[in-house]
N, C-alpha and C positions, 0 to 999 in steps of 0.2 A: 476053143474059140467059140464065140457066140454064133448062132445060126443066122445066115444072111444070104439073100439071092443076088446081092451086089458084088462086083469084083472089088479087089483091094483098091484099084485105081478109083472106082466110083465112090468107095467108102471115104477115101482121103478127100476127094473133091467135095463130097457131101459135108464133111466136117469143116472144110474151108467156108462153105456157104453158111452153115449153122454157127460156126465160131464167130463170124462177123456179127451176127445178131446177138450172140451172147455178150460180146465185148461192148456193143452199143447199149443194150438194155439191161441185161442181168448185172453188169458191173456199174450201172448208173449210180453216181454218188460216191463210188469208191475211189480213193486217191492213191492207196498203196496196197498192192494186190499180191497175194501168195496163191499159187496154183499147186494143188496136190494132183499130180497126173500119174495114172497107172503107166508103167514103162512099156507101152506098146505103140505101134505106129499110128493107130487111129486116135487114141487119146492125146498123143503128142500133136497130131494134126489140128484138132479142135483147139487145143491150148494155144498153139502158135497163132492161129487165125484170130482167136479172141484177143490175144495180146496186141496184135496190130491194130484192131479196132479200138481197143482200150487206149493205146497211144494216140490214135487219131482224135480221141475225145479229150484226154487230159494233157496231151502234149508229150513229145518225145523227150526223155531225160533219164538220168541215172537214178538207181535206187527206188524205182517205182514198182518193179515187178520182180518176183522171185519164183522160179519153177522148181519144185521138189518132186522127184520120182518116188512113188509110194505104192508098194504092193502088199502092205500089211506087215512086212517084216522089219522095216526101218524104224528107227527112233527119230521122231521129228520135233519133239518138244523144244529142244534148244534152238533149232532154226526158227521156229515160230516166235519164241521169246526175243531172240536177237534181231530178227527182221521187223517185228512189231507191225504187222499189217492191219489195216482196218477192214479188209475183206479177204476171205479165203474161199476159193472155188474148188469143189470136188469134181475132178474130171475123170470119172471111172466109168467103165462099161463098154469100151470100144471093141476089144477082142476077148473079153471075159464072159463066162456064163453068169447069169443073174445071181446064182448062189454065191459065186466068188465076189461079185460086186457088193452084195450085202455084207459079206464077212469083212472085206477091206474097208467098207464104209464104217462099220461098227468100230473097227480098230482105230481108224482115223479120228472118229468122234471121241473115243475114250482118251486118246493121246492129246487132242486139242483141249478137252476138259481138264486133264491133268496139268497142262501147260498154263492154265488160267486164261485162255483166250475168251474175249468178250465182244468181239467185233461182229461183222456181218458174215453169215454162212450162206454161200451161193452154191446151189446144187444142180447137177445135170439131171435130166428127166429119168435116165436109167438108174441113177442112184435113188431117186424118189420111188421108182417102181420096185427096185430090188429090196428096199427096206420097208415095203408096204406102206408108203406115205409116212416114213419115219417111225412106224409103229414098233419096229424092232427096238429102237432107242427109247421110245416113250414107255415101254414096258419096264424099263429100269428106272427106279426112282432118282438116282443121282444124275443120269443123263437127262431125264425129263426136266429136272430143276435147272440144269445147266442150259438146256435148249431154251427154256422159258426166259432165262436171263440174258440171252444174246441180244445184241442191238437190233438184229434183223435176220430173218431167214428168207431166202428167195429161191424160186424154182421156175424153170421154163418148161412148157409143153408145146406140142405142135399137133395140128390137124391137117394131114396131107390132103384129105378130100376137100376141105374148105380152103386150102392153101393159106393157112394162117399159123403164125407163131404167137404164143401167149406167155406173158410174164406175170408172176404172182408173188405177193408177199404171203408168207406162211405164218399164221397165228397158232401157237401151240397152247393147247388146253390140257386138262387132265386126261391123258390117254387118247387125245384126238388132235387133229389139225384142221384148220379152215384156210381156204385160199381166197385172197383178195387181189383181183386183177388190177395191175397198174399200167400195163402197156400191151399192145399187140401190133403185129406187122404182117402185111401180106407177103407171100413168097411167090417165086416164079413157078410155072408149071414144071420146069426142069428140076427145081429143088423138091417139089412135091413128089415127082416120080422117083427121084433118088431115095426119098424117105420111104416110099412104099417098097422099093426094091431092097432096102436095108432091113426091113422087118422080116421076121421068120415066116416061112410058108404056112398057110392055113391047114393045120393038121392037129389031130388029137386035142380038140378044143375042150376047155372047161371054164366054168365061171368061178371067180373067187373075189372076195372082198367087194361085195356090192355089184357094180355094173361094169367091171373091167373085163374085157374079152381077151383072154390070154391062152397061150399054148401050154404044153406040159411043163415047160421050164419057167413059166411065169412071164414070157415075153408077150407084149401086145401084138395082136394079129393085124389090125387094120390101120393103126396109127397111134400117135401120141396126142390125140386131140381132145379138146374140150369145147362144147359137149359132143357126145356121140350122136349118131342118128338112129333111126328105127331099125336099121340093119345091124346094129351093134358095133358100128365102126367108131373108132376113137376111144378115148378114155371118158367115162362118165364120172365126174367127181363134183362134189358141191363146191361152189365158189361164189364170192360176192364181188360186185364191181364197186 
């Protein structure tokens, strides 16, 4: 299980708060949604909350959402083809270590590519971090070309210190990504404090890939924010508005 100072109760409530914003902004413009959710309590919590917000936006009805449990061992290609979504959300990272999140994500991407998926790819910030901003996939020529051919890639991040959530479109180039912000939203102090508690404790720090402050497992120490401050809080990643 990933390191957290929050209780399970707090983690579930945090995912309810975050899932609402995911459904409102990350799923914007999507009409038929498939969620790949790691089979654990936290990932299922954010998935459920995001679906409720999604229904509030597009309207309650049949055949608009499908949830598929995925831990890297299941075959999902047929379900993707038969459901034919225009958006797929990768909800990984609740109770898994970052190394596992990276492995599960890579397997999901390979299966989606093999299934011929060409819609929108919507990713959780922990997926973004676990794959080093998708660099794991960009290092493979076939996945790079497939990602470049998708209709759209989106990711969300948060800055607990600034009490902000940010939503970005991801542009994939040759071995690199750029972020273009399209939405942001203020969060409550309660939400921000839960984010901080959910992060790993500050120990055994190291720097990797530019300006991300992470612990020995690759977890961010101070927040999932853009931009960071002079104390190293948050994620420092290049993006354009």
